[in-house]
C-alpha positions as a printed NumPy array, in Angstrom:
array([[ 10.065, -58.089,  25.002],
       [ 12.32 , -58.419,  21.956],
       [  9.632, -60.347,  20.113],
       [  7.075, -57.69 ,  20.968],
       [  9.39 , -54.934,  19.705],
       [ 10.098, -56.833,  16.498],
       [  6.407, -57.432,  15.933],
       [  5.722, -53.775,  16.479],
       [  8.396, -52.781,  13.931],
       [  6.994, -55.253,  11.384],
       [  3.516, -53.917,  11.995],
       [  4.729, -50.338,  11.509],
       [  6.535, -51.302,   8.275],
       [  3.437, -53.034,   6.964],
       [  1.383, -49.984,   7.886],
       [  3.736, -47.705,   5.932],
       [  3.585, -50.056,   2.931],
       [ -0.201, -50.076,   2.985],
       [ -0.234, -46.292,   3.284],
       [  2.06 , -45.97 ,   0.264],
       [ -0.126, -48.346,  -1.759],
       [ -3.248, -46.424,  -0.752],
       [ -1.606, -43.108,  -1.646],
       [ -0.602, -44.434,  -5.058],
       [ -4.081, -45.741,  -5.72 ],
       [ -5.586, -42.412,  -4.732],
       [ -3.151, -40.598,  -7.059],
       [ -4.307, -42.748,  -9.958],
       [ -7.95 , -42.248,  -9.103],
       [ -7.645, -38.491,  -8.707],
       [ -6.245, -38.229, -12.225],
       [ -9.809, -38.586, -13.489],
       [-11.495, -35.24 , -14.194],
       [-14.964, -35.337, -15.681],
       [-16.368, -32.64 , -17.935],
       [-15.052, -31.159, -21.205],
       [-11.572, -29.669, -21.349],
       [-11.63 , -26.001, -22.305],
       [-11.059, -24.926, -25.891],
       [-11.199, -21.223, -26.758],
       [-14.233, -20.531, -28.979],
       [-13.422, -19.819, -32.612],
       [-14.277, -16.375, -33.977],
       [-14.163, -14.883, -37.456],
       [-11.256, -12.44 , -37.585],
       [-10.667, -10.242, -40.672],
       [ -7.165,  -9.891, -42.035],
       [ -7.184,  -6.079, -41.929],
       [ -9.389,  -3.162, -40.924],
       [-11.539,  -2.036, -43.836],
       [-11.526,   1.623, -42.831],
       [ -7.729,   1.806, -42.64 ],
       [ -7.662,   2.579, -46.35 ],
       [ -7.115,   6.301, -46.766],
       [ -6.282,   6.877, -43.083],
       [ -2.792,   7.915, -42.084],
       [ -0.979,   4.971, -40.539],
       [  1.237,   5.443, -37.494],
       [  4.961,   5.03 , -37.933],
       [  6.414,   1.607, -37.005],
       [  8.041,   3.11 , -33.907],
       [  4.769,   4.547, -32.636],
       [  2.842,   2.595, -30.044],
       [  0.261,   3.077, -27.344],
       [  1.889,   3.607, -23.978],
       [  0.764,   0.726, -21.79 ],
       [ -1.463,   2.166, -19.102],
       [ -0.81 ,   5.901, -19.606],
       [ -2.179,   5.981, -23.161],
       [ -3.431,   9.566, -22.789],
       [  0.158,  10.836, -22.84 ],
       [  0.127,  10.521, -26.637],
       [ -1.936,  13.747, -26.699],
       [  0.871,  15.706, -24.945],
       [ -1.46 ,  17.686, -22.672],
       [ -0.099,  18.179, -19.116],
       [ -3.512,  19.131, -17.71 ],
       [ -5.083,  15.948, -19.097],
       [ -2.179,  13.888, -17.739],
       [ -2.769,  15.26 , -14.241],
       [ -6.499,  14.54 , -14.4  ],
       [ -5.99 ,  10.97 , -15.634],
       [ -3.576,  10.246, -12.798],
       [ -6.326,  11.163, -10.324],
       [ -8.615,   8.473, -11.734],
       [ -6.583,   5.615, -10.25 ],
       [ -6.461,   7.365,  -6.896],
       [ -9.955,   8.669,  -6.247],
       [-12.555,   7.34 ,  -8.703],
       [-15.218,   5.483,  -6.717],
       [-16.482,   3.326,  -9.591],
       [-12.937,   2.058,  -9.983],
       [-12.706,   1.327,  -6.266],
       [-15.918,  -0.706,  -6.521],
       [-14.477,  -2.719,  -9.407],
       [-11.273,  -3.257,  -7.422],
       [-13.272,  -4.547,  -4.454],
       [-15.114,  -6.981,  -6.707],
       [-11.772,  -8.149,  -8.07 ],
       [-10.428,  -8.737,  -4.549],
       [-13.562, -10.725,  -3.742],
       [-13.091, -12.91 ,  -6.814],
       [ -9.468, -13.573,  -5.907],
       [-10.477, -14.538,  -2.38 ],
       [-12.991, -17.009,  -3.792],
       [-10.094, -18.784,  -5.531],
       [ -8.708, -19.552,  -2.08 ],
       [-12.143, -20.724,  -0.959],
       [-12.303, -23.175,  -3.858],
       [ -8.756, -24.41 ,  -3.255],
       [ -9.493, -25.171,   0.394],
       [-11.48 , -28.23 ,  -0.736],
       [ -8.217, -29.884,  -1.766],
       [ -7.345, -30.392,   1.91 ],
       [ -8.962, -32.244,   4.813],
       [-11.032, -30.433,   7.404],
       [ -9.657, -30.745,  10.931],
       [-11.624, -29.697,  14.008],
       [-10.724, -29.847,  17.696],
       [-13.098, -29.336,  20.581],
       [-13.275, -29.751,  24.329],
       [-16.511, -30.335,  26.225],
       [-16.486, -30.794,  29.998],
       [-20.081, -31.585,  31.027],
       [-21.821, -32.07 ,  34.342],
       [-25.149, -33.908,  34.567],
       [-27.526, -35.251,  37.156],
       [-30.464, -37.564,  36.435],
       [-33.685, -36.937,  38.346],
       [-34.518, -39.729,  40.815],
       [-38.151, -39.277,  39.807],
       [-37.464, -39.856,  36.114],
       [-39.308, -42.787,  34.47 ],
       [-37.481, -46.021,  35.214],
       [-35.372, -44.339,  37.89 ],
       [-37.924, -43.796,  40.692],
       [-36.476, -44.068,  44.156],
       [-32.943, -44.663,  42.949],
       [-30.318, -42.448,  44.478],
       [-28.492, -40.39 ,  41.859],
       [-25.405, -38.245,  41.853],
       [-23.796, -35.651,  39.622],
       [-21.848, -37.208,  36.738],
       [-18.739, -35.532,  35.316],
       [-17.678, -36.163,  31.725],
       [-14.544, -34.545,  30.313],
       [-13.998, -34.923,  26.547],
       [-11.29 , -33.654,  24.207],
       [-11.914, -34.761,  20.622],
       [-10.393, -34.079,  17.219],
       [-12.116, -34.883,  13.911],
       [-10.596, -35.179,  10.448],
       [-12.754, -35.398,   7.331],
       [-11.547, -35.44 ,   3.736],
       [-13.704, -35.813,   0.657],
       [-11.531, -37.291,  -2.09 ],
       [-11.612, -35.424,  -5.385],
       [-11.851, -38.605,  -7.458],
       [-13.838, -37.092, -10.313],
       [-12.33 , -33.622, -10.468],
       [-15.184, -31.672,  -8.912],
       [-12.81 , -29.607,  -6.78 ],
       [-10.351, -29.162,  -9.645],
       [-13.116, -27.91 , -11.905],
       [-14.344, -25.57 ,  -9.164],
       [-10.861, -24.121,  -8.757],
       [-10.566, -23.821, -12.528],
       [-13.871, -21.937, -12.654],
       [-12.87 , -19.653,  -9.767],
       [ -9.55 , -18.786, -11.402],
       [-11.228, -17.999, -14.708],
       [-13.86 , -15.893, -12.924],
       [-11.139, -13.99 , -11.059],
       [ -9.371, -13.333, -14.345],
       [-12.649, -12.143, -15.877],
       [-13.177,  -9.807, -12.924],
       [ -9.638,  -8.481, -13.349],
       [-10.493,  -7.748, -16.984],
       [-13.701,  -6.041, -15.818],
       [-11.583,  -3.862, -13.546],
       [ -9.423,  -2.822, -16.489],
       [-12.532,  -2.229, -18.621],
       [-13.9  ,   0.083, -15.938],
       [-10.561,   1.842, -15.655],
       [-10.367,   2.347, -19.426],
       [-13.983,   3.54 , -19.575],
       [-13.455,   6.161, -16.865],
       [-10.171,   7.313, -18.391],
       [-11.877,   7.622, -21.759],
       [-14.74 ,   9.655, -20.302],
       [-12.257,  12.   , -18.639],
       [-10.433,  12.542, -21.938],
       [-13.67 ,  13.043, -23.883],
       [-15.073,  15.54 , -21.378],
       [-11.744,  17.332, -21.135],
       [-11.379,  17.829, -24.884],
       [-15.013,  18.928, -25.183],
       [-14.426,  21.415, -22.36 ],
       [-11.418,  22.788, -24.237],
       [-13.528,  23.151, -27.393],
       [-16.03 ,  25.145, -25.353],
       [-13.161,  27.329, -24.16 ],
       [-12.248,  27.863, -27.805],
       [-15.873,  28.613, -28.653],
       [-16.078,  31.116, -25.795],
       [-12.922,  32.806, -27.024],
       [-14.335,  32.925, -30.564],
       [-17.623,  34.419, -29.358],
       [-15.82 ,  36.996, -27.218],
       [-13.719,  38.039, -30.2  ],
       [-16.851,  38.157, -32.35 ],
       [-18.62 ,  40.302, -29.748],
       [-15.722,  42.761, -29.889],
       [-15.959,  42.846, -33.706],
       [-19.74 ,  43.314, -33.585],
       [-19.282,  46.12 , -31.067],
       [-17.1  ,  47.928, -33.591],
       [-19.708,  47.281, -36.29 ],
       [-22.381,  48.782, -34.059],
       [-20.243,  51.854, -33.44 ],
       [-19.626,  52.203, -37.181],
       [-23.341,  51.939, -37.898],
       [-24.216,  54.467, -35.19 ],
       [-21.692,  56.914, -36.672],
       [-23.131,  56.445, -40.134],
       [-26.622,  56.917, -38.72 ],
       [-25.506,  60.155, -37.032],
       [-24.049,  61.28 , -40.358],
       [-27.355,  60.511, -42.055],
       [-26.023,  57.785, -44.357],
       [-27.51 ,  54.813, -42.463],
       [-30.98 ,  54.084, -41.24 ],
       [-32.174,  53.457, -37.722],
       [-32.982,  49.914, -38.842],
       [-29.284,  49.271, -39.525],
       [-28.443,  50.341, -35.993],
       [-31.095,  48.058, -34.543],
       [-29.876,  45.091, -36.638],
       [-26.276,  45.669, -35.507],
       [-27.362,  45.93 , -31.87 ],
       [-29.514,  42.78 , -32.169],
       [-26.65 ,  40.732, -33.608],
       [-24.354,  41.98 , -30.857],
       [-26.781,  41.032, -28.076],
       [-27.497,  37.594, -29.598],
       [-23.787,  36.828, -29.78 ],
       [-23.272,  38.044, -26.203],
       [-26.054,  35.686, -25.09 ],
       [-24.37 ,  32.782, -26.923],
       [-21.067,  33.551, -25.19 ],
       [-22.8  ,  33.513, -21.808],
       [-24.666,  30.286, -22.602],
       [-21.404,  28.437, -23.238],
       [-20.718,  28.756, -19.516],
       [-23.579,  26.39 , -18.65 ],
       [-22.228,  23.427, -20.568],
       [-18.668,  24.169, -19.499],
       [-19.653,  24.179, -15.834],
       [-21.483,  20.878, -16.241],
       [-18.489,  19.293, -17.962],
       [-16.203,  20.551, -15.208],
       [-18.504,  18.983, -12.627],
       [-18.592,  15.723, -14.596],
       [-14.794,  15.591, -14.642],
       [-14.734,  16.276, -10.898],
       [-16.97 ,  13.248, -10.363],
       [-14.741,  11.065, -12.544],
       [-11.576,  12.018, -10.656],
       [-13.314,  11.626,  -7.294],
       [-13.371,  15.264,  -6.233],
       [-16.252,  17.391,  -4.869],
       [-17.534,  19.632,  -7.656],
       [-17.476,  22.61 ,  -5.281],
       [-13.722,  22.243,  -4.754],
       [-12.705,  21.463,  -8.325],
       [-11.984,  23.747, -11.261],
       [-10.067,  23.67 , -14.543],
       [ -8.47 ,  26.892, -15.833],
       [ -9.867,  28.286, -19.075],
       [ -7.591,  27.519, -22.004],
       [ -8.297,  27.274, -25.761],
       [ -7.826,  23.831, -27.35 ],
       [ -4.32 ,  22.916, -28.424],
       [ -4.486,  19.136, -28.897],
       [ -4.838,  17.745, -32.403],
       [ -5.865,  14.272, -33.595],
       [ -2.91 ,  11.896, -33.651],
       [ -2.046,   8.827, -35.709],
       [ -3.195,   5.941, -33.509],
       [ -1.337,   2.651, -34.144],
       [ -4.289,   0.394, -34.934],
       [ -2.288,  -2.774, -35.607],
       [ -4.038,  -5.831, -37.051],
       [ -7.503,  -7.137, -36.083],
       [ -6.165, -10.359, -34.542],
       [ -4.408,  -8.301, -31.843],
       [ -7.745,  -6.934, -30.709],
       [ -8.565, -10.204, -28.9  ],
       [ -5.593,  -9.655, -26.582],
       [ -5.735,  -5.86 , -26.342],
       [ -9.326,  -5.294, -25.254],
       [-10.092,  -6.155, -21.605],
       [-13.81 ,  -6.649, -22.274],
       [-13.034,  -9.313, -24.888],
       [-10.548, -11.001, -22.564],
       [-13.103, -10.92 , -19.74 ],
       [-15.797, -12.447, -21.93 ],
       [-13.4  , -15.237, -22.984],
       [-12.513, -15.993, -19.351],
       [-16.208, -16.294, -18.515],
       [-16.488, -18.923, -21.238],
       [-13.674, -20.843, -19.528],
       [-15.417, -20.553, -16.15 ],
       [-18.72 , -21.79 , -17.606],
       [-16.92 , -24.714, -19.248],
       [-15.438, -25.732, -15.881],
       [-18.882, -25.554, -14.255],
       [-20.036, -28.293, -16.637],
       [-17.443, -30.583, -15.028],
       [-18.675, -29.604, -11.573],
       [-22.237, -30.513, -12.56 ],
       [-21.188, -33.804, -14.193],
       [-19.206, -34.867, -11.108],
       [-22.488, -35.125,  -9.196],
       [-23.288, -38.313, -11.152],
       [-20.405, -40.175,  -9.458],
       [-20.033, -41.567,  -5.916],
       [-18.661, -39.457,  -3.102],
       [-15.787, -41.015,  -1.163],
       [-14.908, -39.557,   2.232],
       [-12.127, -40.472,   4.649],
       [-12.868, -39.594,   8.247],
       [-11.241, -40.129,  11.603],
       [-11.777, -38.932,  15.126],
       [ -9.952, -39.398,  18.389],
       [ -9.284, -37.823,  21.724],
       [ -9.506, -38.302,  25.456],
       [-12.542, -38.886,  27.676],
       [-12.808, -39.411,  31.426],
       [-15.138, -38.843,  34.328],
       [-12.214, -37.573,  36.381],
       [-10.444, -34.335,  35.629],
       [ -7.134, -35.746,  36.891],
       [ -7.328, -38.667,  34.467],
       [ -8.754, -36.695,  31.54 ],
       [ -5.54 , -36.506,  29.496],
       [ -4.059, -39.806,  30.698],
       [ -3.088, -42.32 ,  27.99 ],
       [ -5.644, -44.98 ,  29.04 ],
       [ -8.414, -42.363,  28.522],
       [ -7.797, -42.204,  24.785],
       [-10.326, -43.243,  22.147],
       [-10.326, -43.183,  18.347],
       [-12.195, -44.29 ,  15.267],
       [-11.403, -44.177,  11.557],
       [-12.851, -45.403,   8.31 ],
       [-13.85 , -44.496,   4.779],
       [-17.36 , -43.742,   3.572],
       [-18.878, -43.92 ,   0.137],
       [-22.257, -42.655,  -0.989],
       [-24.107, -42.47 ,  -4.283],
       [-27.371, -40.73 ,  -5.093],
       [-29.687, -43.28 ,  -6.69 ],
       [-32.691, -40.997,  -7.226],
       [-32.97 , -37.206,  -7.261],
       [-36.005, -36.554,  -9.436],
       [-33.899, -35.193, -12.33 ],
       [-31.889, -32.726, -10.215],
       [-28.462, -33.671, -11.597],
       [-29.732, -33.888, -15.158],
       [-31.243, -30.422, -14.849],
       [-28.065, -28.968, -13.312],
       [-25.929, -30.462, -16.069],
       [-28.253, -29.123, -18.782],
       [-28.269, -25.686, -17.117],
       [-24.448, -25.625, -17.005],
       [-24.234, -26.448, -20.709],
       [-26.813, -23.802, -21.58 ],
       [-24.879, -21.25 , -19.518],
       [-21.738, -22.189, -21.432],
       [-23.496, -21.69 , -24.773],
       [-24.651, -18.283, -23.566],
       [-21.135, -17.18 , -22.621],
       [-19.827, -18.307, -26.024],
       [-22.47 , -16.182, -27.773],
       [-21.664, -13.231, -25.481],
       [-17.944, -13.607, -26.212],
       [-18.456, -13.627, -29.963],
       [-20.802, -10.652, -29.744],
       [-18.186,  -8.751, -27.717],
       [-15.57 ,  -9.506, -30.386],
       [-17.894,  -8.25 , -33.135],
       [-18.655,  -5.117, -31.125],
       [-14.932,  -4.487, -30.704],
       [-14.338,  -4.683, -34.448],
       [-17.293,  -2.371, -35.042],
       [-16.013,   0.273, -32.611],
       [-12.573,   0.297, -34.217],
       [-14.001,   0.498, -37.74 ],
       [-16.463,   3.239, -36.687],
       [-13.758,   5.488, -35.323],
       [-11.28 ,   4.789, -38.114],
       [-14.006,   5.844, -40.548],
       [-14.851,   8.893, -38.452],
       [-11.231,  10.041, -38.338],
       [-10.728,   9.501, -42.053],
       [-13.934,  11.283, -43.097],
       [-13.69 ,  14.077, -40.545],
       [-10.137,  14.848, -41.674],
       [-11.436,  15.494, -45.181],
       [-14.377,  17.462, -43.819],
       [-12.074,  19.598, -41.672],
       [-10.014,  20.585, -44.717],
       [-13.117,  21.703, -46.606],
       [-14.509,  23.485, -43.543],
       [-11.24 ,  25.38 , -43.059],
       [-11.567,  26.653, -46.607],
       [-15.167,  27.682, -45.885],
       [-13.994,  29.62 , -42.793],
       [-11.363,  31.463, -44.835],
       [-13.931,  32.313, -47.504],
       [-16.437,  33.521, -44.904],
       [-13.833,  35.792, -43.28 ],
       [-12.962,  37.291, -46.656],
       [-16.671,  37.801, -47.34 ],
       [-17.031,  39.748, -44.076],
       [-14.097,  42.028, -44.937],
       [-15.312,  42.558, -48.503],
       [-18.951,  43.247, -47.498],
       [-17.895,  45.58 , -44.678],
       [-15.828,  47.643, -47.123],
       [-18.781,  47.777, -49.508],
       [-20.996,  48.961, -46.658],
       [-18.526,  51.66 , -45.722],
       [-18.525,  52.755, -49.367],
       [-22.318,  52.873, -49.336],
       [-22.797,  50.317, -52.118],
       [-24.641,  47.681, -49.986],
       [-26.992,  47.787, -47.013],
       [-26.077,  46.665, -43.524],
       [-28.204,  43.568, -44.035],
       [-25.472,  42.211, -46.33 ],
       [-22.885,  42.759, -43.607],
       [-25.104,  41.065, -41.019],
       [-25.565,  38.021, -43.239],
       [-21.83 ,  37.776, -43.929],
       [-20.956,  38.076, -40.236],
       [-23.545,  35.45 , -39.24 ],
       [-22.3  ,  33.019, -41.892],
       [-18.708,  33.539, -40.776],
       [-19.555,  32.929, -37.1  ],
       [-21.54 ,  29.782, -37.905],
       [-18.665,  28.422, -39.987],
       [-16.174,  29.099, -37.182],
       [-18.4  ,  27.232, -34.716],
       [-18.849,  24.381, -37.187],
       [-15.051,  24.114, -37.557],
       [-14.715,  23.873, -33.782],
       [-17.405,  21.177, -33.725],
       [-15.527,  19.126, -36.315],
       [-12.336,  19.487, -34.279],
       [-14.218,  18.255, -31.213],
       [-15.564,  15.244, -33.081],
       [-12.082,  14.385, -34.354],
       [-10.644,  14.439, -30.84 ],
       [-13.542,  12.328, -29.579],
       [-12.979,   9.81 , -32.379],
       [ -9.265,   9.681, -31.509],
       [-10.028,   8.936, -27.869],
       [-12.668,   6.344, -28.766],
       [-10.268,   4.674, -31.204],
       [ -7.724,   4.317, -28.406],
       [-10.465,   2.855, -26.207],
       [-11.571,   0.533, -29.01 ],
       [ -8.   ,  -0.748, -29.294],
       [ -7.778,  -1.453, -25.562],
       [ -5.807,   1.584, -24.429],
       [ -2.448,  -0.207, -24.505],
       [ -3.675,  -3.01 , -22.225],
       [ -2.611,  -6.603, -22.836],
       [ -4.265,  -9.855, -21.744],
       [ -0.923, -11.265, -20.534],
       [ -1.469,  -9.362, -17.28 ],
       [ -4.22 , -11.835, -16.361],
       [ -1.82 , -14.756, -16.148],
       [ -0.546, -13.756, -12.702],
       [ -3.882, -14.772, -11.188],
       [ -3.253, -18.365, -12.251],
       [ -0.614, -18.783,  -9.52 ],
       [ -2.282, -16.633,  -6.885],
       [ -1.786, -18.099,  -3.403],
       [ -3.178, -15.295,  -1.246],
       [  0.21 , -14.351,   0.254],
       [  0.648, -11.193,  -1.784],
       [  0.189,  -8.301,   0.65 ],
       [ -1.376,  -6.194,  -2.091],
       [ -4.438,  -8.448,  -1.969],
       [ -4.769,  -9.036,   1.752],
       [ -7.624,  -7.55 ,   3.722],
       [ -6.537,  -4.221,   5.267],
       [ -6.788,  -3.663,   8.984],
       [ -9.076,  -0.988,  10.431],
       [ -6.015,   1.16 ,  11.044],
       [ -4.965,   0.882,   7.4  ],
       [ -8.435,   1.938,   6.259],
       [ -8.228,   5.343,   7.979],
       [ -8.056,   8.274,   5.55 ],
       [ -4.623,   9.825,   5.148],
       [ -5.75 ,  13.086,   6.76 ],
       [ -7.238,  11.383,   9.868],
       [ -4.925,  11.153,  12.911],
       [ -3.835,   7.636,  13.836],
       [ -3.428,   6.283,  17.322],
       [ -0.003,   4.635,  17.475],
       [ -0.278,   3.791,  21.158],
       [  0.757,   0.16 ,  21.723]])
């Protein structure tokens, strides 16, 4: 008995030694990862923005608030609307769902690192027909077979196929996270644009209402002069026509304002019938946006970061395709208990097992692997081109809006002078008309020119606010690519990214059943 025990201990020690040697060999083998290692594509980056020359530069202490960039406009109503975007916008919820799906696929890819273990039980009862071929006339009985079996299968990642798949899934998840932020920034930008345009319409409505009141006084003056015999009926008709046309313009503003209000309701996820914004003239003015340097744009724009992450994912897919050229090595084992008697089913003598490695290599596939490898490389080239195009588009958007702000600022100064001159012309011509030195047609022309210049000034103000918002969007809205790094270590345990239960999905206003 002592010899048997000693032999068993020696056998177990030898088994452990062989296992350690095998584990070391596998560690060395798994260090091989086929396919190119990722290198970020080079892009041409200018040293400075061309259109910054002549534009007021923000003070060194100024910066875009990360996330809540709209607060730089100091408008409480806009702040409240933008906060609703993260809560109720459905396009944003769709992008969030796609992001959650991409993160879950990282876990799917990582699962290939580990063996697959299955357990199953199969009690069966069978009876062979006595009239079956080769069994004629032989007495048969019901046969019982009880089986409990476990299987373990593990495909070794010798060539890095799994590692490249995980790498691609992580990069794709990061790209989807950037897409989410791009969608968020786009919706926030649309809210700000629509809001400022709505406020300009409020200002235009106020201007037209004030002009209607002034034209009403002009009509009364003309009617009095007509009654006194110093003005013609034609002057009265011209004054009445101008009044009615201006009243119609004031009414027409309501159409576009209502549509903008409905558009904002959609963006903040509210029914248009239950949403309204109080009328208020515009108060916001264009601000000095801290543009920074062009090289920062690659980290500050989520669409550029997303395009770069897709390049990384496509690069990893080349390794996945190349791994198909190499043999597949699988370790498998199975074992369990089997007996024809239920009482002896789980007894030790009823055990069985088998184990062994397997290796396979495709020797002919009709060009399948070559085609897949070529397709992966072509896809990579396409993502590189898309990334560089996205970078160029980003520079263009920033330059466009810097130029717009610079030029519109100069235009606004000239237009303000034109408005002042037009107002003086109205006062001067009206006094001449009262003195009887000019006809009412001169007054009508002066009033029309003044109104058109006031509306033009409002239009320039609207374009300046739009350019300010679009410049913030072009600069990334205060976002930074460093936020994507958290996905690299994602393990699926963060409760923020777990699938909600049906109870958690209920709307806040729907009663919940808390009965155990």
